[in-house]
C-alpha positions in Angstrom: 123.6 -96.6 124.2 123.2 -93.2 125.6 124.0 -89.9 123.9 127.0 -88.0 125.5 125.5 -84.6 124.9 122.1 -85.6 126.4 123.9 -87.0 129.5 125.9 -83.8 129.9 122.8 -81.6 129.5 121.1 -83.7 132.4 124.1 -83.1 134.6 124.2 -79.5 133.9 120.5 -79.2 134.6 120.8 -80.9 138.0 123.9 -79.0 138.9 122.8 -75.6 137.7 119.4 -75.8 139.4 120.8 -77.6 142.6 118.0 -80.2 142.2 118.7 -82.3 145.5 115.9 -84.9 144.8 116.7 -85.4 141.0 119.5 -87.5 139.6 120.6 -86.9 136.0 119.6 -90.6 135.0 116.0 -89.8 136.4 115.4 -87.4 133.6 114.0 -88.7 130.6 115.0 -87.5 127.2 111.7 -86.7 125.9 110.0 -85.4 129.2 109.1 -81.9 129.4 111.4 -79.7 131.3 109.2 -76.7 131.7 105.9 -76.9 133.5 105.1 -80.7 133.9 107.9 -83.1 133.9 110.6 -81.5 135.9 108.1 -78.6 136.8 110.8 -76.0 136.2 109.6 -72.4 136.2 110.6 -69.3 134.0 113.5 -68.4 136.4 114.9 -71.9 136.1 114.6 -71.5 132.3 116.7 -68.2 132.4 119.3 -69.8 134.6 119.6 -72.7 132.0 119.7 -70.5 129.1 122.6 -68.6 130.7 124.4 -71.8 131.4 124.1 -73.2 128.0 124.8 -70.1 126.3 128.1 -70.1 128.3 129.0 -73.6 128.2 128.3 -74.1 124.5 128.8 -70.6 123.0 125.4 -70.4 121.6 122.8 -67.7 121.7 119.1 -68.1 122.3 117.6 -65.0 120.8 114.1 -65.0 122.2 111.6 -66.4 124.7 110.0 -68.5 121.9 113.3 -69.8 120.8 114.0 -70.7 124.4 110.7 -72.3 125.0 111.2 -74.6 122.0 114.9 -75.6 122.8 113.9 -76.1 126.5 110.9 -78.4 125.5 113.0 -81.5 126.6 116.4 -82.8 126.8 116.1 -84.2 123.1 115.0 -80.9 121.7 117.8 -79.1 123.7 120.4 -81.4 122.4 119.0 -80.8 118.8 119.3 -77.0 119.2 122.6 -77.2 120.6 124.0 -79.5 117.9 122.4 -77.1 115.3 123.9 -73.9 116.8 127.2 -74.7 118.8 130.7 -75.1 117.5 131.2 -79.0 117.2 134.6 -78.5 119.2 132.4 -77.5 122.4 130.4 -80.7 122.4 131.2 -83.8 124.5 132.5 -86.7 122.8 
């Protein structure tokens, strides 16, 4: 059974970065997002941080925190669950 938050995050990644050749279901939960994996760069990371902060009302306070949160969809989902108001999470 898939995780609604992980599925939502994958859709946001594809939409925010306008990844034309990637479908949300192509993104593996534990695959690296930055560097290898999706091969996102630092500008992509900044765009995603801003999107997730707005979407979930969280604050990523440093580049190190962003690097850890954006390691994979799984780590991002865990970070958001820990820091977001539960009412902002998908059911």
